[in-house]
MIDOSE-1310 file (N, C-alpha, C; in nm, 2 decimals, decimal comma, always signed):
residues 216
msye	+0,08/-0,12/+0,00/+0,00/+0,00/+0,00/+0,09/+0,13/+0,00; +0,04/+0,23/-0,04/+0,11/+0,36/-0,04/+0,12/+0,40/+0,11; +0,20/+0,50/+0,14/+0,22/+0,55/+0,27/+0,08/+0,60/+0,32; +0,01/+0,67/+0,23/-0,12/+0,73/+0,27/-0,22/+0,62/+0,31
vdmv	-0,23/+0,52/+0,24/-0,32/+0,41/+0,27/-0,27/+0,33/+0,39; -0,14/+0,31/+0,41/-0,09/+0,25/+0,53/-0,13/+0,32/+0,66; -0,13/+0,45/+0,65/-0,17/+0,53/+0,77/-0,31/+0,52/+0,81; -0,40/+0,47/+0,72/-0,54/+0,46/+0,76/-0,59/+0,32/+0,77
rnpg	-0,50/+0,22/+0,75/-0,54/+0,08/+0,76/-0,58/+0,05/+0,90; -0,67/-0,04/+0,91/-0,73/-0,08/+1,04/-0,75/-0,23/+1,04; -0,67/-0,31/+1,11/-0,68/-0,46/+1,10/-0,82/-0,51/+1,14; -0,88/-0,44/+1,24/-1,01/-0,48/+1,29/-1,11/-0,46/+1,18
leha	-1,10/-0,35/+1,11/-1,20/-0,31/+1,01/-1,18/-0,41/+0,89; -1,06/-0,44/+0,86/-1,03/-0,54/+0,75/-1,09/-0,67/+0,78; -1,08/-0,72/+0,91/-1,13/-0,84/+0,95/-1,29/-0,84/+0,93; -1,35/-0,73/+0,98/-1,49/-0,72/+0,97/-1,54/-0,72/+0,82
aall	-1,46/-0,66/+0,73/-1,49/-0,66/+0,59/-1,48/-0,80/+0,53; -1,37/-0,86/+0,57/-1,34/-1,00/+0,51/-1,46/-1,09/+0,54; -1,52/-1,08/+0,65/-1,63/-1,17/+0,69/-1,75/-1,15/+0,60; -1,76/-1,05/+0,52/-1,87/-1,02/+0,43/-1,84/-1,08/+0,29
ydtr	-1,73/-1,14/+0,27/-1,69/-1,21/+0,14/-1,69/-1,36/+0,16; -1,73/-1,43/+0,05/-1,74/-1,57/+0,05/-1,61/-1,63/-0,01; -1,53/-1,71/+0,07/-1,41/-1,76/+0,02/-1,43/-1,87/-0,09; -1,55/-1,91/-0,11/-1,58/-2,01/-0,21/-1,59/-1,95/-0,35
lpyh	-1,60/-1,82/-0,36/-1,61/-1,75/-0,49/-1,47/-1,74/-0,55; -1,45/-1,78/-0,67/-1,32/-1,78/-0,73/-1,26/-1,64/-0,76; -1,35/-1,54/-0,77/-1,30/-1,41/-0,81/-1,33/-1,30/-0,70; -1,46/-1,28/-0,68/-1,51/-1,18/-0,59/-1,49/-1,22/-0,44
nfsh	-1,37/-1,24/-0,40/-1,34/-1,28/-0,26/-1,25/-1,17/-0,20; -1,20/-1,19/-0,08/-1,12/-1,08/-0,02/-0,98/-1,07/-0,08; -0,94/-1,17/-0,14/-0,81/-1,15/-0,21/-0,82/-1,05/-0,32; -0,93/-1,04/-0,39/-0,95/-0,94/-0,49/-0,95/-0,80/-0,43
vmet	-1,01/-0,79/-0,31/-1,00/-0,66/-0,24/-0,86/-0,62/-0,21; -0,78/-0,71/-0,17/-0,64/-0,68/-0,14/-0,56/-0,64/-0,27; -0,60/-0,70/-0,38/-0,54/-0,67/-0,50/-0,58/-0,52/-0,55; -0,70/-0,49/-0,52/-0,74/-0,35/-0,56/-0,68/-0,25/-0,47
laas	-0,66/-0,28/-0,34/-0,59/-0,19/-0,25/-0,44/-0,17/-0,30; -0,38/-0,28/-0,35/-0,24/-0,26/-0,40/-0,24/-0,17/-0,53; -0,35/-0,19/-0,61/-0,35/-0,11/-0,73/-0,38/+0,04/-0,70; -0,45/+0,06/-0,59/-0,47/+0,20/-0,55/-0,35/+0,27/-0,51
rtli	-0,24/+0,20/-0,48/-0,12/+0,26/-0,44/-0,06/+0,35/-0,55; -0,05/+0,29/-0,66/+0,01/+0,36/-0,78/-0,08/+0,48/-0,82; -0,21/+0,46/-0,82/-0,30/+0,56/-0,85/-0,30/+0,68/-0,76; -0,29/+0,65/-0,63/-0,28/+0,76/-0,53/-0,15/+0,84/-0,55
ercr	-0,04/+0,76/-0,57/+0,09/+0,82/-0,58/+0,10/+0,91/-0,71; +0,03/+0,87/-0,82/+0,03/+0,95/-0,94/-0,05/+1,08/-0,91; -0,15/+1,07/-0,84/-0,23/+1,19/-0,80/-0,15/+1,29/-0,72; -0,07/+1,23/-0,62/+0,01/+1,31/-0,54/+0,12/+1,38/-0,62
dadl	+0,18/+1,31/-0,71/+0,28/+1,36/-0,80/+0,23/+1,48/-0,88; +0,10/+1,48/-0,91/+0,04/+1,58/-0,99/-0,03/+1,69/-0,91; +0,00/+1,68/-0,78/-0,06/+1,78/-0,68/-0,21/+1,77/-0,68; -0,26/+1,65/-0,70/-0,41/+1,63/-0,69/-0,44/+1,57/-0,55
avqp	-0,52/+1,64/-0,48/-0,55/+1,60/-0,34/-0,64/+1,47/-0,34; -0,61/+1,38/-0,25/-0,68/+1,26/-0,24/-0,70/+1,23/-0,09; -0,82/+1,18/-0,05/-0,85/+1,14/+0,09/-0,84/+0,99/+0,09; -0,72/+0,93/+0,13/-0,70/+0,79/+0,13/-0,80/+0,71/+0,21
eivy	-0,86/+0,76/+0,31/-0,95/+0,69/+0,39/-1,08/+0,66/+0,32; -1,11/+0,74/+0,22/-1,23/+0,71/+0,14/-1,20/+0,60/+0,04; -1,08/+0,61/-0,02/-1,04/+0,50/-0,12/-1,03/+0,37/-0,04; -0,97/+0,37/+0,07/-0,95/+0,25/+0,15/-1,09/+0,19/+0,19
gall	-1,17/+0,27/+0,25/-1,30/+0,22/+0,29/-1,39/+0,16/+0,18; -1,39/+0,23/+0,07/-1,47/+0,19/-0,05/-1,41/+0,06/-0,11; -1,28/+0,05/-0,12/-1,23/-0,08/-0,17/-1,25/-0,20/-0,08; -1,24/-0,17/+0,05/-1,26/-0,28/+0,14/-1,40/-0,35/+0,12
fhda	-1,50/-0,26/+0,09/-1,64/-0,31/+0,09/-1,70/-0,31/-0,05; -1,62/-0,28/-0,16/-1,69/-0,26/-0,28/-1,76/-0,38/-0,34; -1,72/-0,50/-0,30/-1,79/-0,62/-0,35/-1,85/-0,70/-0,23; -1,86/-0,64/-0,11/-1,92/-0,71/+0,00/-2,05/-0,76/-0,02
gyqy	-2,08/-0,89/+0,02/-2,21/-0,95/+0,00/-2,23/-1,00/-0,14; -2,13/-1,01/-0,22/-2,15/-1,04/-0,36/-2,21/-1,18/-0,38; -2,20/-1,26/-0,28/-2,25/-1,40/-0,29/-2,40/-1,40/-0,28; -2,46/-1,29/-0,24/-2,61/-1,29/-0,22/-2,68/-1,23/-0,33
dhel	-2,81/-1,26/-0,35/-2,89/-1,20/-0,45/-2,93/-1,07/-0,40; -2,88/-0,96/-0,46/-2,91/-0,82/-0,41/-3,06/-0,79/-0,41; -3,13/-0,84/-0,51/-3,27/-0,81/-0,52/-3,35/-0,87/-0,40; -3,31/-0,99/-0,36/-3,38/-1,05/-0,25/-3,35/-0,98/-0,12
qgyd	-3,23/-0,91/-0,12/-3,20/-0,82/+0,00/-3,26/-0,69/-0,01; -3,33/-0,66/-0,12/-3,41/-0,53/-0,13/-3,33/-0,42/-0,20; -3,23/-0,45/-0,28/-3,15/-0,35/-0,35/-3,15/-0,37/-0,50; -3,14/-0,26/-0,57/-3,15/-0,27/-0,72/-3,02/-0,30/-0,79
skea	-2,91/-0,31/-0,71/-2,78/-0,35/-0,77/-2,69/-0,41/-0,66; -2,59/-0,49/-0,71/-2,49/-0,54/-0,61/-2,41/-0,43/-0,54; -2,39/-0,32/-0,62/-2,31/-0,21/-0,57/-2,39/-0,14/-0,46; -2,52/-0,13/-0,47/-2,61/-0,06/-0,37/-2,61/-0,14/-0,24
ysar	-2,61/-0,28/-0,26/-2,61/-0,36/-0,14/-2,48/-0,35/-0,07; -2,37/-0,36/-0,15/-2,23/-0,35/-0,09/-2,22/-0,21/-0,02; -2,27/-0,11/-0,08/-2,26/+0,03/-0,01/-2,33/+0,03/+0,12; -2,44/-0,04/+0,13/-2,52/-0,04/+0,25/-2,45/-0,12/+0,36
laar	-2,39/-0,23/+0,32/-2,31/-0,31/+0,41/-2,19/-0,23/+0,46; -2,13/-0,15/+0,38/-2,02/-0,07/+0,42/-2,06/+0,03/+0,52; -2,17/+0,09/+0,50/-2,22/+0,20/+0,59/-2,24/+0,14/+0,73; -2,30/+0,02/+0,73/-2,33/-0,04/+0,86/-2,20/-0,07/+0,94
vlnd	-2,10/-0,13/+0,88/-1,98/-0,16/+0,95/-1,90/-0,03/+0,98; -1,89/+0,06/+0,89/-1,82/+0,18/+0,92/-1,88/+0,26/+1,03; -2,01/+0,26/+1,03/-2,08/+0,33/+1,14/-2,05/+0,26/+1,28; -2,04/+0,13/+1,28/-2,01/+0,06/+1,40/-1,87/+0,09/+1,45
ygia	-1,78/+0,13/+1,35/-1,64/+0,16/+1,39/-1,62/+0,31/+1,41; -1,73/+0,38/+1,42/-1,72/+0,53/+1,45/-1,67/+0,62/+1,34; -1,68/+0,57/+1,22/-1,63/+0,66/+1,11/-1,73/+0,77/+1,09; -1,67/+0,89/+1,06/-1,75/+1,01/+1,04/-1,86/+0,99/+0,93
asii	-1,97/+1,05/+0,94/-2,08/+1,03/+0,85/-2,04/+1,08/+0,71; -1,96/+1,19/+0,71/-1,92/+1,25/+0,58/-1,83/+1,15/+0,50; -1,75/+1,08/+0,57/-1,66/+0,98/+0,51/-1,74/+0,86/+0,46; -1,84/+0,82/+0,54/-1,93/+0,70/+0,51/-2,00/+0,74/+0,38
davq	-2,05/+0,86/+0,37/-2,13/+0,90/+0,25/-2,04/+0,90/+0,13; -1,91/+0,94/+0,14/-1,82/+0,94/+0,03/-1,78/+0,80/-0,01; -1,76/+0,71/+0,09/-1,73/+0,57/+0,06/-1,85/+0,51/-0,02; -1,97/+0,53/+0,03/-2,08/+0,48/-0,04/-2,09/+0,53/-0,19
aail	-2,07/+0,65/-0,21/-2,07/+0,71/-0,34/-1,96/+0,65/-0,43; -1,84/+0,62/-0,37/-1,74/+0,56/-0,45/-1,77/+0,42/-0,48; -1,83/+0,34/-0,39/-1,87/+0,21/-0,43/-1,98/+0,21/-0,54; -2,07/+0,30/-0,53/-2,18/+0,30/-0,63/-2,12/+0,34/-0,77
atrc	-2,00/+0,41/-0,77/-1,94/+0,45/-0,89/-1,87/+0,33/-0,96; -1,86/+0,22/-0,90/-1,80/+0,10/-0,96/-1,90/+0,03/-1,06; -2,02/+0,07/-1,05/-2,12/+0,01/-1,14/-2,10/+0,07/-1,28; -2,12/-0,02/-1,38/-2,09/+0,02/-1,52/-2,19/+0,13/-1,56
gaac	-2,13/+0,24/-1,61/-2,20/+0,35/-1,66/-2,23/+0,46/-1,55; -2,19/+0,43/-1,43/-2,22/+0,52/-1,32/-2,12/+0,64/-1,32; -2,17/+0,75/-1,28/-2,09/+0,88/-1,28/-2,00/+0,88/-1,15; -1,88/+0,93/-1,16/-1,79/+0,94/-1,05/-1,79/+1,09/-1,00
ssre	-1,83/+1,11/-0,88/-1,85/+1,24/-0,83/-1,73/+1,30/-0,76; -1,62/+1,22/-0,75/-1,50/+1,26/-0,68/-1,38/+1,19/-0,74; -1,26/+1,25/-0,70/-1,14/+1,18/-0,75/-1,12/+1,05/-0,68; -1,16/+1,04/-0,55/-1,15/+0,92/-0,48/-1,24/+0,81/-0,55
ariv	-1,36/+0,85/-0,60/-1,44/+0,75/-0,67/-1,37/+0,70/-0,80; -1,31/+0,79/-0,87/-1,24/+0,76/-0,99/-1,12/+0,66/-0,96; -1,05/+0,68/-0,85/-0,95/+0,59/-0,81/-1,00/+0,45/-0,78; -1,11/+0,45/-0,70/-1,17/+0,32/-0,67/-1,22/+0,25/-0,79
raad	-1,28/+0,31/-0,88/-1,32/+0,25/-1,01/-1,20/+0,19/-1,09; -1,10/+0,28/-1,10/-0,98/+0,23/-1,18/-0,91/+0,12/-1,11; -0,90/+0,12/-0,97/-0,84/+0,01/-0,90/-0,92/-0,12/-0,91; -1,05/-0,11/-0,91/-1,13/-0,23/-0,93/-1,11/-0,29/-1,07
lagl	-1,09/-0,21/-1,17/-1,08/-0,25/-1,31/-0,93/-0,27/-1,35; -0,84/-0,25/-1,25/-0,69/-0,26/-1,29/-0,66/-0,39/-1,35; -0,73/-0,50/-1,32/-0,70/-0,63/-1,37/-0,71/-0,64/-1,52; -0,79/-0,55/-1,58/-0,81/-0,55/-1,72/-0,68/-0,52/-1,80
ahdy	-0,58/-0,46/-1,73/-0,45/-0,43/-1,79/-0,34/-0,52/-1,75; -0,38/-0,63/-1,68/-0,28/-0,73/-1,65/-0,21/-0,79/-1,77; -0,10/-0,86/-1,75/-0,05/-0,95/-1,85/-0,17/-1,04/-1,89; -0,17/-1,07/-2,02/-0,28/-1,14/-2,08/-0,31/-1,28/-2,01
ylfr	-0,21/-1,35/-1,97/-0,24/-1,48/-1,91/-0,30/-1,47/-1,77; -0,27/-1,37/-1,70/-0,34/-1,34/-1,57/-0,48/-1,29/-1,60; -0,49/-1,20/-1,70/-0,62/-1,15/-1,74/-0,71/-1,27/-1,78; -0,66/-1,36/-1,85/-0,74/-1,48/-1,90/-0,78/-1,57/-1,78
qnaw	-0,68/-1,58/-1,68/-0,71/-1,66/-1,56/-0,83/-1,60/-1,48; -0,83/-1,47/-1,47/-0,94/-1,40/-1,40/-1,07/-1,42/-1,48; -1,06/-1,42/-1,61/-1,18/-1,45/-1,69/-1,24/-1,59/-1,66; -1,15/-1,68/-1,65/-1,19/-1,82/-1,62/-1,25/-1,82/-1,48
rlwr	-1,19/-1,75/-1,39/-1,25/-1,75/-1,25/-1,39/-1,69/-1,25; -1,41/-1,58/-1,32/-1,54/-1,52/-1,33/-1,64/-1,61/-1,39; -1,60/-1,68/-1,49/-1,69/-1,78/-1,56/-1,74/-1,88/-1,46; -1,64/-1,94/-1,39/-1,68/-2,05/-1,29/-1,76/-1,99/-1,18
edii	-1,73/-1,86/-1,14/-1,81/-1,80/-1,04/-1,96/-1,78/-1,08; -1,98/-1,74/-1,20/-2,11/-1,72/-1,25/-2,19/-1,85/-1,25; -2,12/-1,96/-1,28/-2,19/-2,09/-1,27/-2,22/-2,13/-1,13; -2,13/-2,10/-1,04/-2,16/-2,12/-0,89/-2,28/-2,04/-0,85
lggv	-2,28/-1,92/-0,88/-2,39/-1,83/-0,83/-2,52/-1,86/-0,90; -2,52/-1,89/-1,02/-2,64/-1,92/-1,10/-2,69/-2,06/-1,08; -2,61/-2,15/-1,04/-2,65/-2,29/-1,02/-2,68/-2,36/-1,15; -2,64/-2,31/-1,26/-2,66/-2,38/-1,39/-2,53/-2,36/-1,48
avaw	-2,51/-2,46/-1,56/-2,39/-2,46/-1,65/-2,41/-2,35/-1,76; -2,30/-2,28/-1,79/-2,30/-2,17/-1,89/-2,19/-2,20/-1,99; -2,22/-2,21/-2,12/-2,12/-2,24/-2,21/-2,01/-2,13/-2,22; -1,89/-2,17/-2,22/-1,78/-2,07/-2,22/-1,80/-1,96/-2,33
ddwr	-1,82/-2,01/-2,45/-1,84/-1,91/-2,56/-1,94/-1,81/-2,54; -2,06/-1,85/-2,49/-2,17/-1,76/-2,46/-2,13/-1,66/-2,35; -2,07/-1,72/-2,24/-2,03/-1,63/-2,13/-1,92/-1,53/-2,17; -1,82/-1,58/-2,25/-1,71/-1,49/-2,29/-1,76/-1,38/-2,37
dqai	-1,86/-1,40/-2,47/-1,91/-1,30/-2,55/-1,99/-1,19/-2,47; -2,06/-1,24/-2,37/-2,14/-1,15/-2,29/-2,05/-1,07/-2,20; -1,94/-1,13/-2,15/-1,85/-1,06/-2,06/-1,77/-0,95/-2,14; -1,74/-0,99/-2,26/-1,67/-0,89/-2,35/-1,76/-0,77/-2,38
hile	-1,89/-0,80/-2,40/-1,98/-0,69/-2,42/-1,99/-0,59/-2,30; -1,99/-0,65/-2,18/-1,99/-0,57/-2,06/-1,86/-0,49/-2,04; -1,75/-0,56/-2,07/-1,62/-0,49/-2,05/-1,60/-0,38/-2,15; -1,66/-0,39/-2,27/-1,65/-0,28/-2,37/-1,72/-0,16/-2,32
hfla	-1,83/-0,18/-2,24/-1,90/-0,06/-2,18/-1,81/+0,01/-2,08; -1,74/-0,07/-1,99/-1,65/-0,02/-1,90/-1,54/+0,06/-1,97; -1,49/+0,00/-2,07/-1,37/+0,06/-2,14/-1,41/+0,18/-2,23; -1,54/+0,20/-2,24/-1,59/+0,32/-2,31/-1,58/+0,45/-2,22
edlg	-1,56/+0,42/-2,09/-1,55/+0,53/-1,99/-1,40/+0,57/-1,98; -1,38/+0,69/-1,94/-1,24/+0,75/-1,91/-1,20/+0,69/-1,78; -1,10/+0,60/-1,78/-1,06/+0,54/-1,65/-0,93/+0,60/-1,60; -0,88/+0,71/-1,65/-0,77/+0,78/-1,60/-0,80/+0,86/-1,48
vspa	-0,70/+0,88/-1,39/-0,72/+0,95/-1,27/-0,62/+1,07/-1,25; -0,51/+1,07/-1,33/-0,41/+1,17/-1,33/-0,34/+1,18/-1,46; -0,27/+1,29/-1,49/-0,20/+1,30/-1,62/-0,12/+1,18/-1,66; -0,05/+1,11/-1,56/+0,04/+1,00/-1,58/-0,04/+0,88/-1,63
cyaa	-0,17/+0,88/-1,61/-0,25/+0,76/-1,65/-0,29/+0,76/-1,80; -0,24/+0,86/-1,87/-0,28/+0,87/-2,02/-0,16/+0,85/-2,11; -0,19/+0,78/-2,22/-0,09/+0,77/-2,32/-0,08/+0,90/-2,41; +0,02/+0,90/-2,50/+0,04/+1,02/-2,58/-0,08/+1,06/-2,66
dgep	-0,16/+0,95/-2,70/-0,27/+0,98/-2,79/-0,40/+1,02/-2,71; -0,38/+1,04/-2,57/-0,49/+1,08/-2,49/-0,57/+0,97/-2,43; -0,55/+0,85/-2,47/-0,63/+0,74/-2,41/-0,56/+0,69/-2,29; -0,64/+0,66/-2,18/-0,58/+0,60/-2,06/-0,51/+0,47/-2,09
wlnk	-0,40/+0,45/-2,02/-0,33/+0,32/-2,04/-0,42/+0,20/-2,00; -0,50/+0,22/-1,90/-0,59/+0,11/-1,85/-0,69/+0,07/-1,97; -0,74/+0,17/-2,03/-0,83/+0,14/-2,14/-0,76/+0,08/-2,26; -0,64/+0,13/-2,29/-0,56/+0,08/-2,40/-0,53/-0,07/-2,38
hgrr	-0,47/-0,10/-2,27/-0,43/-0,24/-2,24/-0,55/-0,33/-2,23; -0,66/-0,28/-2,17/-0,78/-0,36/-2,16/-0,84/-0,40/-2,29; -0,84/-0,30/-2,39/-0,89/-0,33/-2,52/-0,80/-0,44/-2,59; -0,67/-0,44/-2,57/-0,59/-0,54/-2,63/-0,62/-0,68/-2,57
nier	-0,64/-0,68/-2,44/-0,67/-0,81/-2,38/-0,80/-0,87/-2,42; -0,90/-0,79/-2,43/-1,03/-0,84/-2,47/-1,03/-0,89/-2,61; -0,95/-0,82/-2,70/-0,94/-0,87/-2,84/-0,88/-1,01/-2,84; -0,79/-1,04/-2,76/-0,73/-1,17/-2,75/-0,83/-1,27/-2,69
lrqe	-0,91/-1,22/-2,59/-1,00/-1,31/-2,53/-1,11/-1,36/-2,63; -1,14/-1,28/-2,73/-1,24/-1,31/-2,83/-1,21/-1,45/-2,89; -1,09/-1,48/-2,91/-1,04/-1,60/-2,98/-1,01/-1,72/-2,88; -1,04/-1,69/-2,75/-1,00/-1,79/-2,65/-1,10/-1,91/-2,65
ptpa	-1,05/-2,03/-2,67/-1,14/-2,15/-2,67/-1,18/-2,19/-2,53; -1,27/-2,28/-2,52/-1,31/-2,33/-2,39/-1,19/-2,38/-2,31; -1,18/-2,35/-2,18/-1,07/-2,40/-2,10/-1,07/-2,55/-2,10; -0,95/-2,61/-2,10/-0,93/-2,75/-2,10/-0,97/-2,81/-1,96
């Protein structure tokens, strides 16, 4: 983590957050949370280098809870999206830990901003969204491994088999919507042509994924 995130880390809060994730899920588990926290380090440092103010406690809180309760049907819980349910779980735990209401509100807004097509109302929200999607720019083989994990996860959550080709094509369709958004958070996040590096590398990976056969 960056120095800023290290200063606000709370082992008790991390334990409470981890309890809201299902270790049986191949992708949306607490290991994914820790990966997003690591990704936020570079993003926060790039903002600092550009003299862009960031409140690390908002980024930290939002990433801890951004997929909380993913294993549950959000509609059965009374919410219109998984992000809305996760935001509510975050508010409950953060309130129990005495976090200021203004921070909780900002954390919830940042979690809601991870939904495809949602607007980011703050720099912290942009960092959270970019950190959540950082895996799109991984080395292709790690990117592909994550795709396979998500495919298996959807089968687990849905309880029915889904053909790889059908799932892959639908996943690419969703990813293209995410990549239509500006995922940069500071000047260093953009290539010379003005496109964010995250978007650029993500597009390359999904083009390769289109040709990927069913996993052996």
